[in-house]
Every structure is written in C-alpha cells, then in structure tokens.
C-alpha positions in Angstrom: -16.4 -32.8 -24.4 -15.4 -33.9 -27.4 -12.1 -32.3 -28.6 -11.3 -34.5 -31.8 -13.0 -35.7 -34.8 -11.4 -39.2 -34.4 -13.4 -39.6 -30.8 -16.5 -39.9 -33.2 -18.2 -42.7 -34.7 -18.7 -41.3 -38.1 -21.5 -44.3 -39.3 -23.5 -42.9 -36.3 -26.2 -40.1 -36.4 -25.8 -37.1 -34.7 -28.0 -34.0 -33.9 -27.1 -30.3 -33.4 -27.4 -30.9 -29.6 -24.4 -33.3 -30.5 -22.9 -30.5 -32.6 -22.7 -27.9 -30.0 -20.4 -30.3 -27.9 -17.7 -30.7 -30.2 -14.8 -28.5 -29.8 -12.3 -29.8 -32.3 -10.4 -27.5 -35.0 -11.8 -29.0 -38.2 -15.0 -27.3 -39.4 -18.0 -30.0 -40.1 -21.6 -29.8 -41.1 -24.2 -32.0 -40.4 -26.4 -33.4 -43.6 -29.3 -35.5 -42.5 -27.1 -36.5 -39.1 -24.0 -37.7 -41.1 -20.8 -36.0 -40.7 -19.3 -34.3 -43.7 -15.7 -32.4 -43.2 -15.5 -29.0 -44.9 -12.6 -28.0 -47.0 -9.7 -26.8 -45.4 -9.2 -22.9 -45.5 -11.0 -22.0 -49.3 -8.4 -21.3 -52.2 -7.8 -17.9 -53.3 -10.0 -18.1 -56.5 -13.1 -19.3 -53.8 -12.2 -16.4 -51.5 -12.4 -13.9 -54.7 -15.8 -15.3 -55.9 -17.3 -15.0 -52.6 -16.0 -11.3 -51.4 -17.1 -10.2 -55.0 -20.6 -11.5 -54.5 -20.7 -10.1 -51.3 -19.8 -6.4 -52.3 -22.1 -6.8 -55.5 -25.3 -8.3 -53.1 -24.7 -6.2 -50.0 -25.6 -2.9 -51.8 -28.8 -4.5 -52.9 -29.6 -6.0 -49.6 -29.0 -3.0 -47.4 -32.1 -1.2 -49.0 -34.2 -4.2 -48.0 -35.6 -6.0 -44.9 -33.6 -9.3 -45.8 -30.0 -9.9 -44.4 -27.1 -11.8 -45.7 -24.7 -13.8 -44.2 -21.4 -15.9 -44.9 -20.0 -18.7 -43.7 -18.7 -19.8 -41.2 -22.6 -19.2 -40.4 -24.8 -22.0 -39.1 -27.9 -22.9 -40.6 -30.3 -25.4 -39.0 -32.6 -27.3 -41.1 -35.1 -29.3 -39.1 -37.0 -32.5 -40.4 -40.3 -31.6 -38.8 -41.7 -28.4 -37.0 -39.6 -29.5 -34.0 -36.5 -26.9 -34.0 -35.2 -28.3 -30.5 -31.3 -29.1 -30.8 -31.9 -32.7 -30.2 -34.3 -33.0 -33.4 -32.3 -31.0 -35.7 -30.1 -33.5 -38.0 -28.8 -30.8 -40.7 -26.2 -27.9 -39.8 -24.8 -26.5 -42.6 -22.5 -23.5 -43.3 -23.6 -22.1 -46.9 -20.9 -19.6 -48.5 -23.6 -17.0 -48.7 -27.0 -17.1 -47.6 -30.1 -14.3 -47.3 -32.9 -14.8 -45.0 -36.1 -12.3 -45.2 -37.7 -13.7 -42.0 -36.0 -12.3 -39.1 -37.9 -14.7 -36.7 -35.4 -17.5 -38.4 -32.5 -15.6 -36.7 -31.0 -16.2 -33.3 -27.9 -15.6 -31.8 -26.7 -19.2 -33.0 -27.5 -18.4 -36.7 -30.6 -19.1 -38.5 -33.1 -22.0 -37.9 -35.0 -23.0 -41.0 -34.5 -22.2 -44.7 -32.9 -19.1 -46.0 -34.6 -17.7 -48.9 -31.3 -17.7 -51.1 -28.3 -20.0 -50.6 -25.1 -19.8 -52.5 -22.6 -22.5 -52.5 -19.3 -22.1 -54.1 -17.8 -25.7 -55.6 -14.0 -26.4 -54.6 -12.4 -29.5 -55.5 -13.5 -32.0 -53.2 -17.0 -30.7 -52.1 -19.0 -31.1 -55.6 -20.9 -34.0 -54.7 -21.9 -32.6 -51.3 -23.2 -29.5 -52.8 -24.5 -31.0 -56.2 -26.6 -33.8 -54.2 -26.4 -33.9 -50.6 -27.0 -30.2 -50.2 -29.7 -30.2 -52.9 -31.7 -32.6 -51.5 -31.7 -30.8 -47.9 -32.4 -27.4 -49.5 -35.0 -28.6 -51.6 -36.8 -30.8 -48.6 -36.3 -27.9 -46.1 -37.7 -25.1 -48.8 -34.9 -23.0 -49.6 -36.5 -20.6 -52.2 -33.7 -20.3 -54.5 -30.2 -22.1 -54.5 -27.1 -21.1 -57.1 -24.2 -23.4 -57.5 -21.1 -21.3 -58.5 -18.8 -23.5 -60.7 -15.5 -21.7 -60.5 -13.7 -24.2 -62.9 -16.2 -24.0 -65.4 -17.2 -20.2 -64.8 -20.9 -20.6 -64.5 -23.5 -20.5 -62.2 -26.4 -23.3 -61.8 -29.9 -21.5 -60.3 -32.7 -23.8 -58.9 -35.7 -22.1 -57.6 -38.5 -24.0 -55.6 -41.9 -24.5 -57.4 -45.5 -24.7 -55.6 -44.9 -28.2 -55.3 -41.5 -28.1 -53.2 -39.4 -29.3 -55.9 -36.4 -27.4 -57.3 -36.5 -26.5 -60.9 -33.4 -25.7 -63.1 -32.7 -22.5 -65.0 -30.3 -22.0 -67.9 -27.0 -21.5 -66.7 -25.6 -18.3 -66.1 -22.0 -18.1 -68.0 -19.1 -16.0 -67.3 -19.5 -12.7 -69.4 -23.1 -12.6 -68.5 -24.9 -10.4 -66.1 -27.1 -12.8 -64.0 -30.2 -12.2 -62.0 -32.0 -13.9 -59.1 -35.7 -15.1 -59.9 -37.0 -14.1 -56.4 -34.9 -11.1 -55.9 -35.3 -10.0 -60.0 -33.5 -6.7 -59.4 -30.3 -8.4 -57.8 -27.8 -8.4 -60.7 -24.4 -9.8 -60.7 -21.7 -9.4 -63.1 -19.9 -12.4 -63.7 -17.2 -11.1 -65.6 -16.1 -9.6 -62.2 -17.0 -12.6 -60.2 -15.0 -14.7 -62.4 -12.0 -12.5 -63.0 -8.5 -14.0 -62.3 
C-alpha cells in the first residue's frame, strides 16, 4: 500500500492497476503512465465557473440519454482495445464530462472516451490541459473538448474530425451565448459563467 507520493519513482511509468493501490491525500492523474499532481482545491472562480456550467448543462442533459459527471470522476483511457487495469496508462479527472454510451460506465467511473470533456484552466495547469490532455483526448476519440480560460474569459472548442484529429473553432468570448457542436441545442451563457 502506497500512502505517500514520496514513495513513488516519478520517472517510472504506472498503470491504472498501480493507481488503485495508492492511498495518499494528493489527487493525481496519469497521462501515458506519468504521474501529474492535480492543483490543490480549486479557487473560488474555478468553482463558480464549474457550478454555473453544471447548472446550465443539467437542464439540457436531464432530457437526454447522455450522463454528465464532474471531478473527481475517473476517466480511464486505454491505448488499445485492452481495457484491463494493467493496460490502462491514462486516468484523468476532467472538470466536467458527458458520456452517451452507458456501456462505458462502471462503478469506478468511465472506461473509454467521453463524448464531451470540459477543462477549466487554473494557474499552473494550463500546460497539462493545452498539450498533454489535448493529445490523449484526441488519441482516445473524445468528440468535443472545451478549454475554459477564466483569466481571458473565453472558451476554446475542439471537435474531432473523421480522421481523428481535433479541429479548433473560433473562440467563444465573455459576452456570447456559446453552443456545443455535437449537441447543437446546448447553449451556455458565458456572461453568467464568467461573472465575478
């Protein structure tokens, strides 16, 4: 049983099977087998953005088959079709995610790519969301990825094309009503989201 992050070799590659054995206070994610510490408890602004988006999205998704989840919620992304714990090297906890295929859900979270993932940038985590997670979400087949930039008050939206590559759209800015590309009726009032 590993009870402290200090007991681990951070240069080593770990799997979800290893992750399940860890019992320490810090929250971590695995990206391609590498350990990434999660930010401490999110700041008030981050929490406001998350709760506002949840409230706007909840009314839309309660009328649909898809289910919405928020962190902490484990999403396991396998490199191949083998989803066994020892073969999963990416375990992330998106701020928000939507899963339409209920066969991907189990008692521990989600196995496979959610349809929509939303990450809210905080100081210190932007590289992870903009590069590392972008790459694994694209590889795994996440259909739509939103990056919410609280300091710039905008949302970057990427959708997966038929070749499995993310295509970026024009950013949605603070005073707009944004929409999803895969759920076109889903509207988000960014003025409310970014209200201080």
